Each structure stands twice: as structure tokens, then as C-alpha cells.
BABALO-44229 format. One record per atom (N, C-alpha, C): residue number from 1; residue in three letters; atom name; x, y, z. Coordinates in steps of 0.001 Angstrom, whole numbers, plus 524288, in hexadecimal, padded with zeros to 5 digits. Example, Ala and Ser with C-alpha at 12.3 -4.5 7.8 and 13.67 -1.06 7.14 Angstrom:
+-----+-----+------+-------+-------+-------+
:   n : res : atom :     x :     y :     z :
+-----+-----+------+-------+-------+-------+
:   1 : Ala :    N : 83386 : 7E9C6 : 81E78 :
:   1 : Ala :   CA : 8300C : 7EE6C : 81E78 :
:   1 : Ala :    C : 83390 : 7F31C : 81E78 :
:   2 : Ser :    N : 83232 : 7F736 : 81BA8 :
:   2 : Ser :   CA : 83566 : 7FBDC : 81BE4 :
:   2 : Ser :    C : 83264 : 8001E : 81EBE :
+-----+-----+------+-------+-------+-------+
This chain:
+-----+-----+------+-------+-------+-------+
:   n : res : atom :     x :     y :     z :
+-----+-----+------+-------+-------+-------+
:   1 : Unk :    N : 5DBF6 : 2F294 : DC2D7 :
:   1 : Unk :   CA : 5DE7D : 2F725 : DC0B3 :
:   1 : Unk :    C : 5DD7B : 2F73E : DBAD0 :
:   2 : Unk :    N : 5DBAC : 2FB9E : DB8E3 :
:   2 : Unk :   CA : 5DA32 : 2FBEB : DB362 :
:   2 : Unk :    C : 5DDD6 : 2FF5A : DB02F :
:   3 : Unk :    N : 5E2A4 : 30006 : DB21B :
:   3 : Unk :   CA : 5E6A4 : 302DE : DAF3A :
:   3 : Unk :    C : 5EAAD : 2FEE3 : DAD6F :
:   4 : Unk :    N : 5EBFC : 2FF06 : DA86F :
:   4 : Unk :   CA : 5EFB5 : 2FB52 : DA63C :
:   4 : Unk :    C : 5F479 : 2FE2D : DA41B :
:   5 : Unk :    N : 5F888 : 2FB34 : DA2F9 :
:   5 : Unk :   CA : 5FD3E : 2FD55 : DA0A0 :
:   5 : Unk :    C : 5FBF1 : 2FFA8 : D9B4B :
:   6 : Unk :    N : 5FE72 : 303EA : D99F0 :
:   6 : Unk :   CA : 5FDD6 : 306CB : D9500 :
:   6 : Unk :    C : 5F8AC : 309C2 : D9494 :
:   7 : Unk :    N : 5F59C : 30A2A : D98C0 :
:   7 : Unk :   CA : 5F0F3 : 30D7B : D98C5 :
:   7 : Unk :    C : 5F291 : 31330 : D992F :
:   8 : Unk :    N : 5EFA6 : 3169B : D96A8 :
:   8 : Unk :   CA : 5F05D : 31C34 : D976D :
:   8 : Unk :    C : 5ED4B : 31DBB : D9C43 :
:   9 : Unk :    N : 5EFD0 : 32084 : D9FE9 :
:   9 : Unk :   CA : 5ED36 : 32204 : DA4C0 :
:   9 : Unk :    C : 5EE03 : 327D2 : DA5D5 :
:  10 : Unk :    N : 5EA98 : 329ED : DA924 :
:  10 : Unk :   CA : 5EAF9 : 32F45 : DAB0D :
:  10 : Unk :    C : 5EC19 : 32EEF : DB0DC :
:  11 : Unk :    N : 5F01D : 331AB : DB2A9 :
:  11 : Unk :   CA : 5F162 : 331C7 : DB83A :
:  11 : Unk :    C : 5EDB6 : 335B6 : DBABE :
:  12 : Unk :    N : 5EAA8 : 333FF : DBEAE :
:  12 : Unk :   CA : 5E6A6 : 33762 : DC0F5 :
:  12 : Unk :    C : 5E828 : 3399D : DC644 :
:  13 : Unk :    N : 5ECA2 : 337F6 : DC873 :
:  13 : Unk :   CA : 5EE69 : 33A58 : DCD50 :
:  13 : Unk :    C : 5F447 : 339E4 : DCDC6 :
:  14 : Unk :    N : 5F68D : 33D1B : DD11C :
:  14 : Unk :   CA : 5FC31 : 33D24 : DD1D9 :
:  14 : Unk :    C : 5FEC0 : 341A4 : DCF03 :
:  15 : Unk :    N : 603E7 : 341B3 : DCF07 :
:  15 : Unk :   CA : 606CA : 3460E : DCCB9 :
:  15 : Unk :    C : 60670 : 3461E : DC6C4 :
:  16 : Unk :    N : 60555 : 341B2 : DC45A :
:  16 : Unk :   CA : 604E1 : 3415B : DBEA1 :
:  16 : Unk :    C : 5FF35 : 3417C : DBCDD :
:  17 : Unk :    N : 5FBC7 : 343CA : DBFF6 :
:  17 : Unk :   CA : 5F634 : 343E2 : DBEC4 :
:  17 : Unk :    C : 5F51E : 34678 : DB979 :
:  18 : Unk :    N : 5F1AE : 34407 : DB66A :
:  18 : Unk :   CA : 5F045 : 3461E : DB14C :
:  18 : Unk :    C : 5F396 : 34406 : DACDC :
:  19 : Unk :    N : 5F781 : 340F0 : DAE05 :
:  19 : Unk :   CA : 5FAF7 : 33EE5 : DA9FF :
:  19 : Unk :    C : 5F8A1 : 339FC : DA793 :
:  20 : Unk :    N : 5F8B0 : 339AA : DA25B :
:  20 : Unk :   CA : 5F6E2 : 3350A : D9F86 :
:  20 : Unk :    C : 5FBAB : 3321B : D9DAB :
:  21 : Unk :    N : 5FBC0 : 32D0C : D9EE4 :
:  21 : Unk :   CA : 60047 : 329F2 : D9D64 :
:  21 : Unk :    C : 5FED5 : 32433 : D9D04 :
:  22 : Unk :    N : 602B9 : 320EA : D9BF8 :
:  22 : Unk :   CA : 601F8 : 31B5C : D9B05 :
:  22 : Unk :    C : 603B8 : 3183C : D9FCD :
:  23 : Unk :    N : 600E4 : 31407 : DA0F6 :
:  23 : Unk :   CA : 6024C : 31094 : DA546 :
:  23 : Unk :    C : 606B4 : 30CFC : DA381 :
:  24 : Unk :    N : 60AEB : 30CDB : DA68D :
:  24 : Unk :   CA : 60F7A : 309B7 : DA53D :
:  24 : Unk :    C : 60F3F : 30468 : DA7EB :
:  25 : Unk :    N : 60D7E : 30454 : DACE0 :
:  25 : Unk :   CA : 60D8B : 2FF86 : DAFEF :
:  25 : Unk :    C : 608F7 : 2FF9F : DB3C0 :
:  26 : Unk :    N : 606A7 : 2FB09 : DB4C1 :
:  26 : Unk :   CA : 6024A : 2FA8D : DB868 :
:  26 : Unk :    C : 603B0 : 2F691 : DBC97 :
:  27 : Unk :    N : 6031E : 2F823 : DC18E :
:  27 : Unk :   CA : 603E7 : 2F496 : DC5F6 :
:  27 : Unk :    C : 5FE94 : 2F38A : DC85F :
:  28 : Unk :    N : 5FC2D : 2EF35 : DC6E7 :
:  28 : Unk :   CA : 5F6DF : 2EE03 : DC8A9 :
:  28 : Unk :    C : 5F694 : 2ECD6 : DCE78 :
:  29 : Unk :    N : 5FA88 : 2EA3B : DD09A :
:  29 : Unk :   CA : 5FA73 : 2E8D5 : DD626 :
:  29 : Unk :    C : 5FACD : 2EDB2 : DD9A0 :
:  30 : Unk :    N : 5FDF0 : 2F16D : DD813 :
:  30 : Unk :   CA : 5FEA3 : 2F62B : DDB2C :
:  30 : Unk :    C : 5FAEA : 2FA86 : DD9C1 :
:  31 : Unk :    N : 5F807 : 2F9ED : DD566 :
:  31 : Unk :   CA : 5F474 : 2FE09 : DD3A6 :
:  31 : Unk :    C : 5F74C : 302D6 : DD1AC :
:  32 : Unk :    N : 5FBAD : 30201 : DCEF9 :
:  32 : Unk :   CA : 5FEF2 : 30648 : DCD21 :
:  32 : Unk :    C : 5FFA9 : 3060E : DC73A :
:  33 : Unk :    N : 60063 : 30A8F : DC4DE :
:  33 : Unk :   CA : 601A5 : 30AE2 : DBF4E :
:  33 : Unk :    C : 6064A : 30E8F : DBE9D :
:  34 : Unk :    N : 6099B : 30D5E : DBADF :
:  34 : Unk :   CA : 60DEC : 310C6 : DB975 :
:  34 : Unk :    C : 60C70 : 3136A : DB45B :
:  35 : Unk :    N : 60C51 : 3189A : DB472 :
:  35 : Unk :   CA : 60A9C : 31BAB : DAFF5 :
:  35 : Unk :    C : 60F4D : 31E9F : DADC6 :
:  36 : Unk :    N : 60FAF : 31EC3 : DA89F :
:  36 : Unk :   CA : 61411 : 32137 : DA5EE :
:  36 : Unk :    C : 6145D : 32711 : DA731 :
:  37 : Unk :    N : 618C3 : 328D8 : DA957 :
:  37 : Unk :   CA : 61997 : 32E67 : DAA61 :
:  37 : Unk :    C : 616E8 : 33079 : DAF3D :
:  38 : Unk :    N : 614BF : 32D13 : DB284 :
:  38 : Unk :   CA : 611FD : 32EB7 : DB73E :
:  38 : Unk :    C : 614D2 : 32C85 : DBBFB :
:  39 : Unk :    N : 6152D : 32F9D : DC02E :
:  39 : Unk :   CA : 617BF : 32E1B : DC510 :
:  39 : Unk :    C : 61D6E : 32CA2 : DC407 :
:  40 : Unk :    N : 62038 : 33022 : DC162 :
:  40 : Unk :   CA : 625AC : 32F42 : DC007 :
:  40 : Unk :    C : 62915 : 330C4 : DC4AD :
:  41 : Unk :    N : 62C9D : 32D46 : DC631 :
:  41 : Unk :   CA : 63036 : 32E4A : DCA86 :
:  41 : Unk :    C : 635D3 : 32DB6 : DC897 :
:  42 : Unk :    N : 63971 : 32FEB : DCB8C :
:  42 : Unk :   CA : 63EFA : 32F72 : DCA4A :
:  42 : Unk :    C : 6416F : 32B9F : DCE14 :
:  43 : Unk :    N : 64420 : 327C2 : DCC02 :
:  43 : Unk :   CA : 646EB : 323F9 : DCF3D :
:  43 : Unk :    C : 64CB6 : 3251C : DCEAE :
:  44 : Unk :    N : 64F47 : 32601 : DD2FF :
:  44 : Unk :   CA : 654DD : 32727 : DD2F6 :
:  44 : Unk :    C : 657DD : 3220D : DD2ED :
:  45 : Unk :    N : 65B4E : 32175 : DCF14 :
:  45 : Unk :   CA : 65E1B : 31C89 : DCE4C :
:  45 : Unk :    C : 663F0 : 31D6D : DCEED :
:  46 : Unk :    N : 66661 : 31A27 : DD210 :
:  46 : Unk :   CA : 66BFF : 31A62 : DD2EB :
:  46 : Unk :    C : 66ED1 : 31801 : DCE2E :
:  47 : Unk :    N : 6739F : 31998 : DCD51 :
:  47 : Unk :   CA : 676A8 : 31756 : DC908 :
:  47 : Unk :    C : 6779B : 31189 : DC9F4 :
:  48 : Unk :    N : 67729 : 30E70 : DC5C9 :
:  48 : Unk :   CA : 67818 : 308D2 : DC62D :
:  48 : Unk :    C : 6798D : 306CF : DC0C4 :
:  49 : Unk :    N : 67A8C : 301C0 : DC06B :
:  49 : Unk :   CA : 67BAC : 2FF73 : DBB45 :
:  49 : Unk :    C : 676EA : 2FFF0 : DB7B1 :
:  50 : Unk :    N : 6726E : 2FF3B : DB9FD :
:  50 : Unk :   CA : 66D96 : 2FF73 : DB6F0 :
:  50 : Unk :    C : 66C67 : 304FD : DB51F :
:  51 : Unk :    N : 66D78 : 308C0 : DB880 :
:  51 : Unk :   CA : 66C75 : 30E3A : DB745 :
:  51 : Unk :    C : 67172 : 31158 : DB865 :
:  52 : Unk :    N : 67535 : 31173 : DB4BA :
:  52 : Unk :   CA : 67A44 : 313E3 : DB5D4 :
:  52 : Unk :    C : 679FE : 319CE : DB697 :
:  53 : Unk :    N : 6761C : 31C51 : DB47B :
:  53 : Unk :   CA : 675A7 : 321F8 : DB4F7 :
:  53 : Unk :    C : 67363 : 32382 : DBA42 :
:  54 : Unk :    N : 66F96 : 3206D : DBC4A :
:  54 : Unk :   CA : 66CE7 : 32201 : DC113 :
:  54 : Unk :    C : 66921 : 3266B : DBFE3 :
:  55 : Unk :    N : 66700 : 328DD : DC3E6 :
:  55 : Unk :   CA : 663A2 : 32D65 : DC31B :
:  55 : Unk :    C : 65E04 : 32C4B : DC484 :
:  56 : Unk :    N : 65A62 : 32F0E : DC1D7 :
:  56 : Unk :   CA : 654D6 : 32EAB : DC305 :
:  56 : Unk :    C : 651EF : 32C08 : DBE8B :
:  57 : Unk :    N : 64EE1 : 3281D : DBFD4 :
:  57 : Unk :   CA : 64B82 : 32591 : DBC01 :
:  57 : Unk :    C : 645EC : 32763 : DBCFE :
:  58 : Unk :    N : 64305 : 32860 : DB8E4 :
:  58 : Unk :   CA : 63D7E : 329A6 : DB98B :
:  58 : Unk :    C : 63A52 : 324C0 : DB87C :
:  59 : Unk :    N : 63690 : 323B5 : DBBE3 :
:  59 : Unk :   CA : 63341 : 31F22 : DBB34 :
:  59 : Unk :    C : 62DBC : 32068 : DBCED :
:  60 : Unk :    N : 629F8 : 31DA2 : DBA8D :
:  60 : Unk :   CA : 62479 : 31E6B : DBBD0 :
:  60 : Unk :    C : 622E9 : 31AA9 : DC021 :
:  61 : Unk :    N : 62057 : 31CA9 : DC419 :
:  61 : Unk :   CA : 61E7F : 3197A : DC867 :
:  61 : Unk :    C : 618A3 : 318A2 : DC7C8 :
:  62 : Unk :    N : 616A0 : 31454 : DC9F3 :
:  62 : Unk :   CA : 61108 : 31340 : DC960 :
:  62 : Unk :    C : 60DA0 : 316E5 : DCCA6 :
:  63 : Unk :    N : 608C3 : 3179B : DCADC :
:  63 : Unk :   CA : 604DC : 31A92 : DCDC6 :
:  63 : Unk :    C : 6000C : 31719 : DCE6D :
:  64 : Unk :    N : 5FCA5 : 3188F : DD1FB :
:  64 : Unk :   CA : 5F7F9 : 31571 : DD305 :
:  64 : Unk :    C : 5F455 : 31594 : DCE50 :
:  65 : Unk :    N : 5F1CA : 31135 : DCD56 :
:  65 : Unk :   CA : 5EE48 : 310C7 : DC8DC :
:  65 : Unk :    C : 5E988 : 31461 : DC984 :
:  66 : Unk :    N : 5E847 : 315D1 : DCE59 :
:  66 : Unk :   CA : 5E3DA : 31955 : DCF48 :
:  66 : Unk :    C : 5E503 : 31EE7 : DCD88 :
:  67 : Unk :    N : 5E9F2 : 3201E : DCC73 :
:  67 : Unk :   CA : 5EB75 : 3255B : DCACE :
:  67 : Unk :    C : 5EB98 : 3260D : DC4E6 :
:  68 : Unk :    N : 5E9E8 : 32217 : DC1F3 :
:  68 : Unk :   CA : 5E9BD : 32288 : DBC43 :
:  68 : Unk :    C : 5E457 : 3210C : DBA47 :
:  69 : Unk :    N : 5E307 : 32324 : DB5BA :
:  69 : Unk :   CA : 5DE19 : 321E9 : DB32E :
:  69 : Unk :    C : 5DF37 : 32090 : DAD82 :
:  70 : Unk :    N : 5DCE6 : 31C5D : DAB9F :
:  70 : Unk :   CA : 5DDC1 : 31A8F : DA643 :
:  70 : Unk :    C : 5DB44 : 31E5F : DA26E :
:  71 : Unk :    N : 5DDF5 : 31F65 : D9E16 :
:  71 : Unk :   CA : 5DBDE : 322BF : D99F8 :
:  71 : Unk :    C : 5D9AB : 31F3D : D95B6 :
:  72 : Unk :    N : 5D4B9 : 32010 : D946F :
:  72 : Unk :   CA : 5D21A : 31CF6 : D9061 :
:  72 : Unk :    C : 5D484 : 31E43 : D8B13 :
:  73 : Unk :    N : 5D607 : 31A55 : D87F8 :
:  73 : Unk :   CA : 5D855 : 31B6C : D82D5 :
:  73 : Unk :    C : 5D471 : 31DB3 : D7EEC :
:  74 : Unk :    N : 5CF62 : 31CCD : D7FBA :
:  74 : Unk :   CA : 5CB76 : 31EB2 : D7C03 :
:  74 : Unk :    C : 5C9E2 : 32457 : D7D27 :
:  75 : Unk :    N : 5C844 : 32574 : D8205 :
:  75 : Unk :   CA : 5C66B : 32ABC : D834A :
:  75 : Unk :    C : 5CAB8 : 32E30 : D8593 :
:  76 : Unk :    N : 5CF63 : 32C19 : D8661 :
:  76 : Unk :   CA : 5D3FC : 32ED2 : D887B :
:  76 : Unk :    C : 5D2DD : 331CC : D8D89 :
:  77 : Unk :    N : 5CF66 : 32FB9 : D90C6 :
:  77 : Unk :   CA : 5CE25 : 33206 : D95D6 :
:  77 : Unk :    C : 5CFEC : 32E59 : D9A29 :
:  78 : Unk :    N : 5D1A6 : 33074 : D9EA1 :
:  78 : Unk :   CA : 5D2C8 : 32D0D : DA310 :
:  78 : Unk :    C : 5CDB1 : 32ABB : DA517 :
:  79 : Unk :    N : 5CDB0 : 325BC : DA61A :
:  79 : Unk :   CA : 5C8D2 : 3231E : DA76B :
:  79 : Unk :    C : 5C9B6 : 31EB2 : DAB48 :
:  80 : Unk :    N : 5C581 : 31D0B : DADC0 :
:  80 : Unk :   CA : 5C5A1 : 3184B : DB0D0 :
:  80 : Unk :    C : 5C506 : 313BA : DAD0E :
:  81 : Unk :    N : 5C69B : 30F24 : DAEC3 :
:  81 : Unk :   CA : 5C695 : 30A9A : DAB54 :
:  81 : Unk :    C : 5C2F1 : 3067D : DAD8D :
:  82 : Unk :    N : 5BF8E : 3046C : DAA28 :
:  82 : Unk :   CA : 5BC07 : 30041 : DABAF :
:  82 : Unk :    C : 5BD4B : 2FB4D : DA8B3 :
:  83 : Unk :    N : 5BA27 : 2F74D : DA9AC :
:  83 : Unk :   CA : 5BAF3 : 2F243 : DA717 :
:  83 : Unk :    C : 5B5E5 : 2F0A9 : DA469 :
:  84 : Unk :    N : 5B66D : 2EE6A : D9FB0 :
:  84 : Unk :   CA : 5B1EB : 2EC9B : D9CB8 :
:  84 : Unk :    C : 5B33D : 2E742 : D9A7C :
:  85 : Unk :    N : 5AF55 : 2E3EB : D9A46 :
:  85 : Unk :   CA : 5AFF4 : 2DEC7 : D97D8 :
:  85 : Unk :    C : 5AD52 : 2DED9 : D9283 :
:  86 : Unk :    N : 5B01C : 2DCE8 : D8E92 :
:  86 : Unk :   CA : 5ADF8 : 2DC97 : D8953 :
:  86 : Unk :    C : 5AA67 : 2D7E2 : D88BB :
:  87 : Unk :    N : 5A80F : 2D757 : D8412 :
:  87 : Unk :   CA : 5A485 : 2D2F2 : D830B :
:  87 : Unk :    C : 5A754 : 2CDB1 : D8358 :
:  88 : Unk :    N : 5AC46 : 2CDA4 : D81CE :
:  88 : Unk :   CA : 5AF53 : 2C8CF : D81F5 :
:  88 : Unk :    C : 5B234 : 2C82F : D8726 :
:  89 : Unk :    N : 5B07B : 2CAFC : D8B35 :
:  89 : Unk :   CA : 5B289 : 2CAF2 : D908F :
:  89 : Unk :    C : 5B833 : 2CCD2 : D90E8 :
:  90 : Unk :    N : 5B9CB : 2D023 : D8D43 :
:  90 : Unk :   CA : 5BEDA : 2D2BD : D8DB4 :
:  90 : Unk :    C : 5BE2C : 2D764 : D9162 :
:  91 : Unk :    N : 5C240 : 2D8AD : D944C :
:  91 : Unk :   CA : 5C1FB : 2DCD3 : D9835 :
:  91 : Unk :    C : 5C4E0 : 2E1A1 : D9632 :
:  92 : Unk :    N : 5C269 : 2E641 : D967E :
:  92 : Unk :   CA : 5C496 : 2EB17 : D947A :
:  92 : Unk :    C : 5C4C2 : 2EF44 : D98AF :
:  93 : Unk :    N : 5C8CB : 2F2B0 : D986A :
:  93 : Unk :   CA : 5C8D6 : 2F76D : D9B99 :
:  93 : Unk :    C : 5C5E5 : 2FB8F : D9891 :
:  94 : Unk :    N : 5C27C : 2FE8B : D9B49 :
:  94 : Unk :   CA : 5BEF5 : 3022D : D98AD :
:  94 : Unk :    C : 5BF75 : 3079A : D9B18 :
:  95 : Unk :    N : 5BF45 : 30BA7 : D97CE :
:  95 : Unk :   CA : 5BF29 : 31115 : D9985 :
:  95 : Unk :    C : 5B9CF : 31243 : D9BD3 :
:  96 : Unk :    N : 5B9AD : 31479 : DA083 :
:  96 : Unk :   CA : 5B4B6 : 315AD : DA30F :
:  96 : Unk :    C : 5B216 : 31A86 : DA0B8 :
:  97 : Unk :    N : 5B511 : 31DDF : D9DF5 :
:  97 : Unk :   CA : 5B2D5 : 3229E : D9BBF :
:  97 : Unk :    C : 5B035 : 321AE : D967F :
:  98 : Unk :    N : 5B30F : 31F23 : D92E2 :
:  98 : Unk :   CA : 5B0E8 : 31E78 : D8DA2 :
:  98 : Unk :    C : 5AF2D : 318E3 : D8C88 :
:  99 : Unk :    N : 5B09B : 3152A : D8FDB :
:  99 : Unk :   CA : 5AEF9 : 30FC0 : D8F22 :
:  99 : Unk :    C : 5B23A : 30CA6 : D8B4B :
: 100 : Unk :    N : 5B685 : 30EEE : D896D :
: 100 : Unk :   CA : 5B9D6 : 30C3F : D85A1 :
: 100 : Unk :    C : 5BD52 : 3083B : D8851 :
: 101 : Unk :    N : 5BEB0 : 30419 : D855F :
: 101 : Unk :   CA : 5C245 : 30029 : D8769 :
: 101 : Unk :    C : 5C7CD : 30265 : D8759 :
: 102 : Unk :    N : 5CA84 : 301EA : D8BC9 :
: 102 : Unk :   CA : 5CFE7 : 303AF : D8C24 :
: 102 : Unk :    C : 5D38E : 2FF43 : D8A83 :
: 103 : Unk :    N : 5D2B5 : 2FA94 : D8CBB :
: 103 : Unk :   CA : 5D601 : 2F61A : D8B7B :
: 103 : Unk :    C : 5D33F : 2F121 : D8D1D :
: 104 : Unk :    N : 5D508 : 2ECCE : D8B05 :
: 104 : Unk :   CA : 5D2EA : 2E7B6 : D8C82 :
: 104 : Unk :    C : 5D60C : 2E593 : D910B :
: 105 : Unk :    N : 5D367 : 2E3C2 : D951D :
: 105 : Unk :   CA : 5D5FD : 2E19F : D99B4 :
: 105 : Unk :    C : 5D6FE : 2DBCF : D9909 :
: 106 : Unk :    N : 5D2E4 : 2D8E2 : D97BD :
: 106 : Unk :   CA : 5D396 : 2D34C : D96F3 :
: 106 : Unk :    C : 5D0CF : 2D1A4 : D91F9 :
: 107 : Unk :    N : 5D2D5 : 2CDA2 : D8F55 :
: 107 : Unk :   CA : 5D08C : 2CC05 : D8A55 :
: 107 : Unk :    C : 5CB65 : 2C921 : D8B13 :
: 108 : Unk :    N : 5C8DA : 2C826 : D86BE :
: 108 : Unk :   CA : 5C3DE : 2C552 : D86C8 :
: 108 : Unk :    C : 5C4B2 : 2BFB7 : D886E :
: 109 : Unk :    N : 5C0E4 : 2BDB4 : D8B48 :
: 109 : Unk :   CA : 5C125 : 2B842 : D8D00 :
: 109 : Unk :    C : 5BEA9 : 2B4CD : D88EB :
: 110 : Unk :    N : 5C0B9 : 2B017 : D885C :
: 110 : Unk :   CA : 5BED1 : 2AC8A : D844A :
: 110 : Unk :    C : 5BA1F : 2A991 : D8636 :
+-----+-----+------+-------+-------+-------+
């Protein structure tokens, strides 16, 4: 999975299609990402000591990672993400459109 926390992404399918937002949480085992302001649901909460008012809470639910596309910080276009190794064997995520480095995955080996 080449989507990380705090990446800017574009939602490419679902009811929030076309929305650009930030990734809040990544579930690698389930292949899910939670995106800020996307797939918002209302949870009805009964009155309790913890929540004395009760009522409806809004919360973001995860969506499949296949429904988002990473936005390149350099060319600001939604793009696929590749991997490149540097001369010092450091691993980088790379924009497939412009070839710019998005982020470093692993540091250089000694």
C-alpha cells in the first residue's frame, strides 16, 4: 500500500467522489484508509456518565484504499505512486506523472 498518513488524496469513487482531503488513519491489514470529511456517519449515543447529553455523534468511517488516489505535492495532480531507489539505497515514493519524489520510505543503508 503506497498511501500514508497525512497524504493529500482525491476520492475517485463513492458518494464523496471528487473531494480532496487528508488521510487521517491507514489500516494496512484491511486495506482501508480514513479520510478527513469523507464517509461521515452519525452514531446515535444513549445518555451515560461519559456522554450525559446523549444524541448523535458524527464520525468518519474508513473506505477502501482503491477508492483514493494520492495527490503529488509538486504537480498537484492525482497520480499513481511508484518506488525508486536512490544512489545510497534509500527508498522513495515517486509520482508517476512528473517523476518527483513524494516521500522517503526507508533510510539509506550503511
